[in-house]
PDB file of N, CA, C, O and CB in Angstrom:
ATOM      1  N   MET A   1       2.302 -16.813 -12.568  1.00  0.00           N
ATOM      2  CA  MET A   1       2.451 -16.894 -11.122  1.00  0.00           C
ATOM      3  C   MET A   1       3.216 -15.664 -10.636  1.00  0.00           C
ATOM      4  O   MET A   1       4.104 -15.148 -11.314  1.00  0.00           O
ATOM      5  CB  MET A   1       3.181 -18.206 -10.707  1.00  0.00           C
ATOM      6  N   MET A   2       2.847 -15.221  -9.458  1.00  0.00           N
ATOM      7  CA  MET A   2       3.544 -14.076  -8.878  1.00  0.00           C
ATOM      8  C   MET A   2       3.643 -14.276  -7.372  1.00  0.00           C
ATOM      9  O   MET A   2       2.805 -14.938  -6.760  1.00  0.00           O
ATOM     10  CB  MET A   2       2.813 -12.741  -9.216  1.00  0.00           C
ATOM     11  N   ASP A   3       4.684 -13.690  -6.788  1.00  0.00           N
ATOM     12  CA  ASP A   3       4.904 -13.778  -5.355  1.00  0.00           C
ATOM     13  C   ASP A   3       4.610 -12.435  -4.711  1.00  0.00           C
ATOM     14  O   ASP A   3       5.049 -11.389  -5.189  1.00  0.00           O
ATOM     15  CB  ASP A   3       6.343 -14.226  -5.047  1.00  0.00           C
ATOM     16  N   ILE A   4       3.859 -12.483  -3.620  1.00  0.00           N
ATOM     17  CA  ILE A   4       3.560 -11.289  -2.831  1.00  0.00           C
ATOM     18  C   ILE A   4       3.812 -11.632  -1.365  1.00  0.00           C
ATOM     19  O   ILE A   4       4.050 -12.789  -1.017  1.00  0.00           O
ATOM     20  CB  ILE A   4       2.077 -10.797  -3.061  1.00  0.00           C
ATOM     21  N   ILE A   5       3.756 -10.633  -0.532  1.00  0.00           N
ATOM     22  CA  ILE A   5       3.837 -10.836   0.911  1.00  0.00           C
ATOM     23  C   ILE A   5       2.527 -10.328   1.497  1.00  0.00           C
ATOM     24  O   ILE A   5       2.132  -9.186   1.261  1.00  0.00           O
ATOM     25  CB  ILE A   5       5.089 -10.096   1.544  1.00  0.00           C
ATOM     26  N   ILE A   6       1.856 -11.186   2.265  1.00  0.00           N
ATOM     27  CA  ILE A   6       0.594 -10.805   2.867  1.00  0.00           C
ATOM     28  C   ILE A   6       0.671 -11.071   4.370  1.00  0.00           C
ATOM     29  O   ILE A   6       0.864 -12.204   4.810  1.00  0.00           O
ATOM     30  CB  ILE A   6      -0.592 -11.577   2.217  1.00  0.00           C
ATOM     31  N   ASN A   7       0.516 -10.006   5.135  1.00  0.00           N
ATOM     32  CA  ASN A   7       0.652 -10.062   6.597  1.00  0.00           C
ATOM     33  C   ASN A   7       1.949 -10.747   7.015  1.00  0.00           C
ATOM     34  O   ASN A   7       1.971 -11.540   7.956  1.00  0.00           O
ATOM     35  CB  ASN A   7      -0.541 -10.795   7.213  1.00  0.00           C
ATOM     36  N   GLY A   8       3.026 -10.430   6.302  1.00  0.00           N
ATOM     37  CA  GLY A   8       4.355 -10.918   6.648  1.00  0.00           C
ATOM     38  C   GLY A   8       4.701 -12.299   6.128  1.00  0.00           C
ATOM     39  O   GLY A   8       5.808 -12.783   6.367  1.00  0.00           O
ATOM     40  N   LYS A   9       3.777 -12.953   5.417  1.00  0.00           N
ATOM     41  CA  LYS A   9       4.027 -14.295   4.901  1.00  0.00           C
ATOM     42  C   LYS A   9       4.064 -14.265   3.382  1.00  0.00           C
ATOM     43  O   LYS A   9       3.258 -13.583   2.748  1.00  0.00           O
ATOM     44  CB  LYS A   9       2.953 -15.285   5.397  1.00  0.00           C
ATOM     45  N   GLU A  10       5.011 -15.014   2.794  1.00  0.00           N
ATOM     46  CA  GLU A  10       5.098 -15.093   1.343  1.00  0.00           C
ATOM     47  C   GLU A  10       3.979 -15.975   0.802  1.00  0.00           C
ATOM     48  O   GLU A  10       3.657 -17.014   1.379  1.00  0.00           O
ATOM     49  CB  GLU A  10       6.472 -15.634   0.908  1.00  0.00           C
ATOM     50  N   LEU A  11       3.396 -15.550  -0.306  1.00  0.00           N
ATOM     51  CA  LEU A  11       2.320 -16.294  -0.942  1.00  0.00           C
ATOM     52  C   LEU A  11       2.528 -16.227  -2.446  1.00  0.00           C
ATOM     53  O   LEU A  11       2.788 -15.157  -2.996  1.00  0.00           O
ATOM     54  CB  LEU A  11       0.918 -15.733  -0.537  1.00  0.00           C
ATOM     55  N   THR A  12       2.414 -17.366  -3.107  1.00  0.00           N
ATOM     56  CA  THR A  12       2.493 -17.415  -4.564  1.00  0.00           C
ATOM     57  C   THR A  12       1.072 -17.461  -5.099  1.00  0.00           C
ATOM     58  O   THR A  12       0.279 -18.323  -4.720  1.00  0.00           O
ATOM     59  CB  THR A  12       3.329 -18.649  -5.059  1.00  0.00           C
ATOM     60  N   LEU A  13       0.763 -16.529  -5.979  1.00  0.00           N
ATOM     61  CA  LEU A  13      -0.590 -16.394  -6.514  1.00  0.00           C
ATOM     62  C   LEU A  13      -0.676 -16.889  -7.943  1.00  0.00           C
ATOM     63  O   LEU A  13       0.305 -16.877  -8.686  1.00  0.00           O
ATOM     64  CB  LEU A  13      -1.044 -14.950  -6.441  1.00  0.00           C
ATOM     65  N   THR A  14      -1.873 -17.324  -8.312  1.00  0.00           N
ATOM     66  CA  THR A  14      -2.126 -17.709  -9.696  1.00  0.00           C
ATOM     67  C   THR A  14      -2.787 -16.570 -10.462  1.00  0.00           C
ATOM     68  O   THR A  14      -2.881 -16.618 -11.689  1.00  0.00           O
ATOM     69  CB  THR A  14      -3.004 -18.963  -9.752  1.00  0.00           C
ATOM     70  N   SER A  15      -3.252 -15.532  -9.736  1.00  0.00           N
ATOM     71  CA  SER A  15      -3.936 -14.401 -10.341  1.00  0.00           C
ATOM     72  C   SER A  15      -3.340 -13.108  -9.799  1.00  0.00           C
ATOM     73  O   SER A  15      -2.823 -13.082  -8.683  1.00  0.00           O
ATOM     74  CB  SER A  15      -5.460 -14.463 -10.069  1.00  0.00           C
ATOM     75  N   SER A  16      -3.410 -12.043 -10.580  1.00  0.00           N
ATOM     76  CA  SER A  16      -2.918 -10.745 -10.110  1.00  0.00           C
ATOM     77  C   SER A  16      -4.044  -9.878  -9.553  1.00  0.00           C
ATOM     78  O   SER A  16      -3.827  -8.706  -9.245  1.00  0.00           O
ATOM     79  CB  SER A  16      -2.215 -10.009 -11.244  1.00  0.00           C
ATOM     80  N   GLU A  17      -5.243 -10.444  -9.422  1.00  0.00           N
ATOM     81  CA  GLU A  17      -6.390  -9.695  -8.918  1.00  0.00           C
ATOM     82  C   GLU A  17      -6.397  -9.699  -7.393  1.00  0.00           C
ATOM     83  O   GLU A  17      -6.276 -10.752  -6.767  1.00  0.00           O
ATOM     84  CB  GLU A  17      -7.705 -10.285  -9.463  1.00  0.00           C
ATOM     85  N   LEU A  18      -6.538  -8.517  -6.802  1.00  0.00           N
ATOM     86  CA  LEU A  18      -6.560  -8.402  -5.347  1.00  0.00           C
ATOM     87  C   LEU A  18      -7.680  -9.240  -4.743  1.00  0.00           C
ATOM     88  O   LEU A  18      -7.462  -9.941  -3.754  1.00  0.00           O
ATOM     89  CB  LEU A  18      -6.719  -6.942  -4.934  1.00  0.00           C
ATOM     90  N   LYS A  19      -8.867  -9.178  -5.320  1.00  0.00           N
ATOM     91  CA  LYS A  19      -9.995  -9.922  -4.771  1.00  0.00           C
ATOM     92  C   LYS A  19      -9.687 -11.416  -4.703  1.00  0.00           C
ATOM     93  O   LYS A  19      -9.985 -12.060  -3.697  1.00  0.00           O
ATOM     94  CB  LYS A  19     -11.251  -9.682  -5.612  1.00  0.00           C
ATOM     95  N   GLN A  20      -9.099 -11.969  -5.748  1.00  0.00           N
ATOM     96  CA  GLN A  20      -8.743 -13.391  -5.776  1.00  0.00           C
ATOM     97  C   GLN A  20      -7.670 -13.694  -4.740  1.00  0.00           C
ATOM     98  O   GLN A  20      -7.711 -14.741  -4.095  1.00  0.00           O
ATOM     99  CB  GLN A  20      -8.257 -13.804  -7.179  1.00  0.00           C
ATOM    100  N   CYS A  21      -6.719 -12.794  -4.574  1.00  0.00           N
ATOM    101  CA  CYS A  21      -5.670 -12.959  -3.566  1.00  0.00           C
ATOM    102  C   CYS A  21      -6.279 -13.061  -2.172  1.00  0.00           C
ATOM    103  O   CYS A  21      -5.878 -13.911  -1.376  1.00  0.00           O
ATOM    104  CB  CYS A  21      -4.671 -11.788  -3.627  1.00  0.00           C
ATOM    105  N   LEU A  22      -7.239 -12.202  -1.879  1.00  0.00           N
ATOM    106  CA  LEU A  22      -7.880 -12.206  -0.567  1.00  0.00           C
ATOM    107  C   LEU A  22      -8.654 -13.497  -0.339  1.00  0.00           C
ATOM    108  O   LEU A  22      -8.703 -14.001   0.783  1.00  0.00           O
ATOM    109  CB  LEU A  22      -8.812 -11.005  -0.426  1.00  0.00           C
ATOM    110  N   ILE A  23      -9.255 -14.035  -1.390  1.00  0.00           N
ATOM    111  CA  ILE A  23      -9.958 -15.316  -1.290  1.00  0.00           C
ATOM    112  C   ILE A  23      -8.957 -16.433  -1.010  1.00  0.00           C
ATOM    113  O   ILE A  23      -9.181 -17.257  -0.123  1.00  0.00           O
ATOM    114  CB  ILE A  23     -10.755 -15.612  -2.590  1.00  0.00           C
ATOM    115  N   GLU A  24      -7.849 -16.468  -1.761  1.00  0.00           N
ATOM    116  CA  GLU A  24      -6.820 -17.496  -1.565  1.00  0.00           C
ATOM    117  C   GLU A  24      -6.215 -17.411  -0.161  1.00  0.00           C
ATOM    118  O   GLU A  24      -5.886 -18.434   0.441  1.00  0.00           O
ATOM    119  CB  GLU A  24      -5.711 -17.351  -2.627  1.00  0.00           C
ATOM    120  N   TYR A  25      -6.073 -16.209   0.349  1.00  0.00           N
ATOM    121  CA  TYR A  25      -5.517 -16.011   1.683  1.00  0.00           C
ATOM    122  C   TYR A  25      -6.515 -16.434   2.766  1.00  0.00           C
ATOM    123  O   TYR A  25      -6.112 -16.826   3.861  1.00  0.00           O
ATOM    124  CB  TYR A  25      -5.116 -14.543   1.878  1.00  0.00           C
ATOM    125  N   GLY A  26      -7.803 -16.358   2.466  1.00  0.00           N
ATOM    126  CA  GLY A  26      -8.832 -16.726   3.430  1.00  0.00           C
ATOM    127  C   GLY A  26      -9.293 -15.569   4.290  1.00  0.00           C
ATOM    128  O   GLY A  26      -9.758 -15.781   5.410  1.00  0.00           O
ATOM    129  N   ALA A  27      -9.174 -14.346   3.789  1.00  0.00           N
ATOM    130  CA  ALA A  27      -9.601 -13.163   4.542  1.00  0.00           C
ATOM    131  C   ALA A  27     -11.094 -13.229   4.807  1.00  0.00           C
ATOM    132  O   ALA A  27     -11.882 -13.537   3.912  1.00  0.00           O
ATOM    133  CB  ALA A  27      -9.247 -11.867   3.782  1.00  0.00           C
ATOM    134  N   LYS A  28     -11.476 -12.937   6.040  1.00  0.00           N
ATOM    135  CA  LYS A  28     -12.880 -12.955   6.443  1.00  0.00           C
ATOM    136  C   LYS A  28     -13.320 -11.534   6.785  1.00  0.00           C
ATOM    137  O   LYS A  28     -12.660 -10.836   7.555  1.00  0.00           O
ATOM    138  CB  LYS A  28     -13.103 -13.909   7.654  1.00  0.00           C
ATOM    139  N   ALA A  29     -14.454 -11.113   6.196  1.00  0.00           N
ATOM    140  CA  ALA A  29     -14.994  -9.770   6.454  1.00  0.00           C
ATOM    141  C   ALA A  29     -15.418  -9.666   7.914  1.00  0.00           C
ATOM    142  O   ALA A  29     -15.819 -10.667   8.508  1.00  0.00           O
ATOM    143  CB  ALA A  29     -16.199  -9.459   5.510  1.00  0.00           C
ATOM    144  N   PRO A  30     -15.338  -8.493   8.495  1.00  0.00           N
ATOM    145  CA  PRO A  30     -14.878  -7.235   7.905  1.00  0.00           C
ATOM    146  C   PRO A  30     -13.361  -7.103   8.006  1.00  0.00           C
ATOM    147  O   PRO A  30     -12.749  -7.592   8.956  1.00  0.00           O
ATOM    148  CB  PRO A  30     -15.557  -6.043   8.591  1.00  0.00           C
ATOM    149  N   PHE A  31     -12.765  -6.443   7.025  1.00  0.00           N
ATOM    150  CA  PHE A  31     -11.329  -6.177   7.041  1.00  0.00           C
ATOM    151  C   PHE A  31     -11.020  -4.984   6.144  1.00  0.00           C
ATOM    152  O   PHE A  31     -11.812  -4.601   5.284  1.00  0.00           O
ATOM    153  CB  PHE A  31     -10.531  -7.424   6.585  1.00  0.00           C
ATOM    154  N   SER A  32      -9.850  -4.415   6.373  1.00  0.00           N
ATOM    155  CA  SER A  32      -9.328  -3.335   5.527  1.00  0.00           C
ATOM    156  C   SER A  32      -8.047  -3.842   4.894  1.00  0.00           C
ATOM    157  O   SER A  32      -7.402  -4.747   5.423  1.00  0.00           O
ATOM    158  CB  SER A  32      -9.075  -2.009   6.348  1.00  0.00           C
ATOM    159  N   VAL A  33      -7.678  -3.260   3.761  1.00  0.00           N
ATOM    160  CA  VAL A  33      -6.493  -3.694   3.035  1.00  0.00           C
ATOM    161  C   VAL A  33      -5.595  -2.501   2.732  1.00  0.00           C
ATOM    162  O   VAL A  33      -6.057  -1.447   2.294  1.00  0.00           O
ATOM    163  CB  VAL A  33      -6.887  -4.415   1.733  1.00  0.00           C
ATOM    164  N   ALA A  34      -4.301  -2.691   2.976  1.00  0.00           N
ATOM    165  CA  ALA A  34      -3.289  -1.716   2.563  1.00  0.00           C
ATOM    166  C   ALA A  34      -2.281  -2.457   1.692  1.00  0.00           C
ATOM    167  O   ALA A  34      -1.858  -3.566   2.017  1.00  0.00           O
ATOM    168  CB  ALA A  34      -2.586  -1.031   3.809  1.00  0.00           C
ATOM    169  N   ILE A  35      -1.905  -1.829   0.584  1.00  0.00           N
ATOM    170  CA  ILE A  35      -0.907  -2.405  -0.316  1.00  0.00           C
ATOM    171  C   ILE A  35       0.263  -1.445  -0.369  1.00  0.00           C
ATOM    172  O   ILE A  35       0.120  -0.281  -0.742  1.00  0.00           O
ATOM    173  CB  ILE A  35      -1.494  -2.669  -1.749  1.00  0.00           C
ATOM    174  N   ASN A  36       1.419  -1.956   0.012  1.00  0.00           N
ATOM    175  CA  ASN A  36       2.634  -1.141   0.079  1.00  0.00           C
ATOM    176  C   ASN A  36       2.398   0.131   0.891  1.00  0.00           C
ATOM    177  O   ASN A  36       2.893   1.206   0.551  1.00  0.00           O
ATOM    178  CB  ASN A  36       3.117  -0.784  -1.334  1.00  0.00           C
ATOM    179  N   GLY A  37       1.619  -0.018   1.984  1.00  0.00           N
ATOM    180  CA  GLY A  37       1.375   1.094   2.893  1.00  0.00           C
ATOM    181  C   GLY A  37       0.241   2.021   2.506  1.00  0.00           C
ATOM    182  O   GLY A  37      -0.034   2.983   3.224  1.00  0.00           O
ATOM    183  N   GLN A  38      -0.430   1.758   1.381  1.00  0.00           N
ATOM    184  CA  GLN A  38      -1.517   2.618   0.911  1.00  0.00           C
ATOM    185  C   GLN A  38      -2.853   1.887   1.041  1.00  0.00           C
ATOM    186  O   GLN A  38      -3.017   0.780   0.528  1.00  0.00           O
ATOM    187  CB  GLN A  38      -1.276   3.055  -0.558  1.00  0.00           C
ATOM    188  N   PHE A  39      -3.813   2.522   1.736  1.00  0.00           N
ATOM    189  CA  PHE A  39      -5.146   1.950   1.907  1.00  0.00           C
ATOM    190  C   PHE A  39      -5.831   1.798   0.550  1.00  0.00           C
ATOM    191  O   PHE A  39      -5.767   2.695  -0.290  1.00  0.00           O
ATOM    192  CB  PHE A  39      -6.000   2.830   2.848  1.00  0.00           C
ATOM    193  N   VAL A  40      -6.487   0.651   0.343  1.00  0.00           N
ATOM    194  CA  VAL A  40      -7.258   0.406  -0.876  1.00  0.00           C
ATOM    195  C   VAL A  40      -8.718   0.208  -0.456  1.00  0.00           C
ATOM    196  O   VAL A  40      -9.036  -0.773   0.216  1.00  0.00           O
ATOM    197  CB  VAL A  40      -6.707  -0.853  -1.676  1.00  0.00           C
ATOM    198  N   PRO A  41      -9.611   1.132  -0.843  1.00  0.00           N
ATOM    199  CA  PRO A  41     -11.025   1.014  -0.464  1.00  0.00           C
ATOM    200  C   PRO A  41     -11.636  -0.296  -0.963  1.00  0.00           C
ATOM    201  O   PRO A  41     -11.265  -0.804  -2.022  1.00  0.00           O
ATOM    202  CB  PRO A  41     -11.820   2.203  -1.017  1.00  0.00           C
ATOM    203  N   GLN A  42     -12.572  -0.831  -0.191  1.00  0.00           N
ATOM    204  CA  GLN A  42     -13.197  -2.114  -0.519  1.00  0.00           C
ATOM    205  C   GLN A  42     -13.830  -2.109  -1.909  1.00  0.00           C
ATOM    206  O   GLN A  42     -13.802  -3.124  -2.605  1.00  0.00           O
ATOM    207  CB  GLN A  42     -14.250  -2.461   0.521  1.00  0.00           C
ATOM    208  N   GLU A  43     -14.396  -0.981  -2.315  1.00  0.00           N
ATOM    209  CA  GLU A  43     -15.034  -0.946  -3.633  1.00  0.00           C
ATOM    210  C   GLU A  43     -14.026  -1.062  -4.782  1.00  0.00           C
ATOM    211  O   GLU A  43     -14.430  -1.250  -5.929  1.00  0.00           O
ATOM    212  CB  GLU A  43     -15.829   0.337  -3.782  1.00  0.00           C
ATOM    213  N   GLN A  44     -12.720  -0.953  -4.498  1.00  0.00           N
ATOM    214  CA  GLN A  44     -11.687  -1.101  -5.525  1.00  0.00           C
ATOM    215  C   GLN A  44     -11.055  -2.489  -5.538  1.00  0.00           C
ATOM    216  O   GLN A  44     -10.263  -2.785  -6.433  1.00  0.00           O
ATOM    217  CB  GLN A  44     -10.613  -0.063  -5.321  1.00  0.00           C
ATOM    218  N   HIS A  45     -11.380  -3.346  -4.575  1.00  0.00           N
ATOM    219  CA  HIS A  45     -10.751  -4.668  -4.480  1.00  0.00           C
ATOM    220  C   HIS A  45     -10.946  -5.500  -5.737  1.00  0.00           C
ATOM    221  O   HIS A  45     -10.018  -6.181  -6.172  1.00  0.00           O
ATOM    222  CB  HIS A  45     -11.303  -5.418  -3.293  1.00  0.00           C
ATOM    223  N   ALA A  46     -12.142  -5.457  -6.333  1.00  0.00           N
ATOM    224  CA  ALA A  46     -12.432  -6.290  -7.500  1.00  0.00           C
ATOM    225  C   ALA A  46     -11.649  -5.864  -8.746  1.00  0.00           C
ATOM    226  O   ALA A  46     -11.414  -6.678  -9.639  1.00  0.00           O
ATOM    227  CB  ALA A  46     -13.915  -6.251  -7.797  1.00  0.00           C
ATOM    228  N   ASN A  47     -11.248  -4.595  -8.807  1.00  0.00           N
ATOM    229  CA  ASN A  47     -10.568  -4.084 -10.002  1.00  0.00           C
ATOM    230  C   ASN A  47      -9.089  -3.783  -9.782  1.00  0.00           C
ATOM    231  O   ASN A  47      -8.427  -3.285 -10.692  1.00  0.00           O
ATOM    232  CB  ASN A  47     -11.257  -2.839 -10.479  1.00  0.00           C
ATOM    233  N   TYR A  48      -8.555  -4.072  -8.596  1.00  0.00           N
ATOM    234  CA  TYR A  48      -7.168  -3.722  -8.287  1.00  0.00           C
ATOM    235  C   TYR A  48      -6.241  -4.843  -8.764  1.00  0.00           C
ATOM    236  O   TYR A  48      -6.459  -6.013  -8.451  1.00  0.00           O
ATOM    237  CB  TYR A  48      -6.985  -3.469  -6.758  1.00  0.00           C
ATOM    238  N   THR A  49      -5.211  -4.476  -9.520  1.00  0.00           N
ATOM    239  CA  THR A  49      -4.238  -5.442 -10.031  1.00  0.00           C
ATOM    240  C   THR A  49      -2.965  -5.365  -9.202  1.00  0.00           C
ATOM    241  O   THR A  49      -2.382  -4.294  -9.032  1.00  0.00           O
ATOM    242  CB  THR A  49      -3.929  -5.183 -11.530  1.00  0.00           C
ATOM    243  N   LEU A  50      -2.543  -6.515  -8.689  1.00  0.00           N
ATOM    244  CA  LEU A  50      -1.322  -6.605  -7.886  1.00  0.00           C
ATOM    245  C   LEU A  50      -0.100  -6.719  -8.786  1.00  0.00           C
ATOM    246  O   LEU A  50      -0.195  -7.131  -9.942  1.00  0.00           O
ATOM    247  CB  LEU A  50      -1.389  -7.808  -6.926  1.00  0.00           C
ATOM    248  N   ASN A  51       1.051  -6.344  -8.232  1.00  0.00           N
ATOM    249  CA  ASN A  51       2.333  -6.494  -8.910  1.00  0.00           C
ATOM    250  C   ASN A  51       3.187  -7.468  -8.119  1.00  0.00           C
ATOM    251  O   ASN A  51       3.053  -7.581  -6.901  1.00  0.00           O
ATOM    252  CB  ASN A  51       3.054  -5.125  -9.069  1.00  0.00           C
ATOM    253  N   ASP A  52       4.068  -8.172  -8.822  1.00  0.00           N
ATOM    254  CA  ASP A  52       4.986  -9.095  -8.172  1.00  0.00           C
ATOM    255  C   ASP A  52       5.761  -8.357  -7.078  1.00  0.00           C
ATOM    256  O   ASP A  52       6.312  -7.284  -7.322  1.00  0.00           O
ATOM    257  CB  ASP A  52       5.958  -9.727  -9.206  1.00  0.00           C
ATOM    258  N   GLY A  53       5.801  -8.926  -5.882  1.00  0.00           N
ATOM    259  CA  GLY A  53       6.540  -8.329  -4.782  1.00  0.00           C
ATOM    260  C   GLY A  53       5.742  -7.379  -3.918  1.00  0.00           C
ATOM    261  O   GLY A  53       6.274  -6.859  -2.937  1.00  0.00           O
ATOM    262  N   ASP A  54       4.461  -7.128  -4.249  1.00  0.00           N
ATOM    263  CA  ASP A  54       3.639  -6.241  -3.419  1.00  0.00           C
ATOM    264  C   ASP A  54       3.563  -6.772  -1.992  1.00  0.00           C
ATOM    265  O   ASP A  54       3.602  -7.980  -1.758  1.00  0.00           O
ATOM    266  CB  ASP A  54       2.219  -6.096  -4.013  1.00  0.00           C
ATOM    267  N   CYS A  55       3.455  -5.853  -1.054  1.00  0.00           N
ATOM    268  CA  CYS A  55       3.308  -6.171   0.358  1.00  0.00           C
ATOM    269  C   CYS A  55       1.895  -5.764   0.776  1.00  0.00           C
ATOM    270  O   CYS A  55       1.540  -4.586   0.742  1.00  0.00           O
ATOM    271  CB  CYS A  55       4.400  -5.445   1.231  1.00  0.00           C
ATOM    272  N   ILE A  56       1.096  -6.756   1.168  1.00  0.00           N
ATOM    273  CA  ILE A  56      -0.313  -6.526   1.491  1.00  0.00           C
ATOM    274  C   ILE A  56      -0.525  -6.739   2.984  1.00  0.00           C
ATOM    275  O   ILE A  56      -0.057  -7.720   3.561  1.00  0.00           O
ATOM    276  CB  ILE A  56      -1.239  -7.465   0.664  1.00  0.00           C
ATOM    277  N   ASP A  57      -1.239  -5.803   3.594  1.00  0.00           N
ATOM    278  CA  ASP A  57      -1.633  -5.937   4.997  1.00  0.00           C
ATOM    279  C   ASP A  57      -3.143  -6.033   5.037  1.00  0.00           C
ATOM    280  O   ASP A  57      -3.839  -5.147   4.542  1.00  0.00           O
ATOM    281  CB  ASP A  57      -1.115  -4.736   5.869  1.00  0.00           C
ATOM    282  N   VAL A  58      -3.656  -7.112   5.628  1.00  0.00           N
ATOM    283  CA  VAL A  58      -5.093  -7.293   5.829  1.00  0.00           C
ATOM    284  C   VAL A  58      -5.341  -7.067   7.313  1.00  0.00           C
ATOM    285  O   VAL A  58      -4.825  -7.796   8.159  1.00  0.00           O
ATOM    286  CB  VAL A  58      -5.593  -8.731   5.357  1.00  0.00           C
ATOM    287  N   LEU A  59      -6.137  -6.047   7.616  1.00  0.00           N
ATOM    288  CA  LEU A  59      -6.365  -5.663   8.998  1.00  0.00           C
ATOM    289  C   LEU A  59      -7.826  -5.837   9.373  1.00  0.00           C
ATOM    290  O   LEU A  59      -8.719  -5.343   8.684  1.00  0.00           O
ATOM    291  CB  LEU A  59      -5.929  -4.223   9.229  1.00  0.00           C
ATOM    292  N   SER A  60      -8.063  -6.549  10.480  1.00  0.00           N
ATOM    293  CA  SER A  60      -9.422  -6.742  10.992  1.00  0.00           C
ATOM    294  C   SER A  60      -9.628  -5.828  12.188  1.00  0.00           C
ATOM    295  O   SER A  60      -8.693  -5.582  12.951  1.00  0.00           O
ATOM    296  CB  SER A  60      -9.675  -8.232  11.384  1.00  0.00           C
ATOM    297  N   PRO A  61     -10.848  -5.322  12.358  1.00  0.00           N
ATOM    298  CA  PRO A  61     -11.108  -4.446  13.514  1.00  0.00           C
ATOM    299  C   PRO A  61     -10.967  -5.214  14.818  1.00  0.00           C
ATOM    300  O   PRO A  61     -11.268  -6.406  14.890  1.00  0.00           O
ATOM    301  CB  PRO A  61     -12.514  -3.824  13.421  1.00  0.00           C
ATOM    302  N   ILE A  62     -10.510  -4.518  15.840  1.00  0.00           N
ATOM    303  CA  ILE A  62     -10.330  -5.085  17.165  1.00  0.00           C
ATOM    304  C   ILE A  62     -11.218  -4.327  18.135  1.00  0.00           C
ATOM    305  O   ILE A  62     -11.171  -3.099  18.200  1.00  0.00           O
ATOM    306  CB  ILE A  62      -8.843  -5.030  17.608  1.00  0.00           C
ATOM    307  N   GLN A  63     -12.028  -5.062  18.890  1.00  0.00           N
ATOM    308  CA  GLN A  63     -12.881  -4.431  19.883  1.00  0.00           C
ATOM    309  C   GLN A  63     -12.131  -4.354  21.205  1.00  0.00           C
ATOM    310  O   GLN A  63     -11.348  -5.239  21.552  1.00  0.00           O
ATOM    311  CB  GLN A  63     -14.213  -5.207  20.046  1.00  0.00           C
ATOM    312  N   GLY A  64     -12.381  -3.307  21.911  1.00  0.00           N
ATOM    313  CA  GLY A  64     -11.741  -3.159  23.209  1.00  0.00           C
ATOM    314  C   GLY A  64     -12.324  -1.981  23.940  1.00  0.00           C
ATOM    315  O   GLY A  64     -13.267  -1.337  23.480  1.00  0.00           O
ATOM    316  N   GLY A  65     -11.753  -1.718  25.071  1.00  0.00           N
ATOM    317  CA  GLY A  65     -12.318  -0.621  25.817  1.00  0.00           C
ATOM    318  C   GLY A  65     -11.398  -0.023  26.795  1.00  0.00           C
ATOM    319  O   GLY A  65     -11.767   0.922  27.492  1.00  0.00           O
TER     320      GLY A  65
END
């Protein structure tokens, strides 16, 4: 088990895989991900390993004008 912060909320994970974390969080496409302030391309989500204490930001596009 590991603890991370995702969009300002603490979450305890059973897996260190980013993709699994996003599923547990309930992220809905389309979205972008930054970990500890660094953008992680979508094609790397399946292979990215999280560390205890990582801070994840899930950002969805906003339409406006």
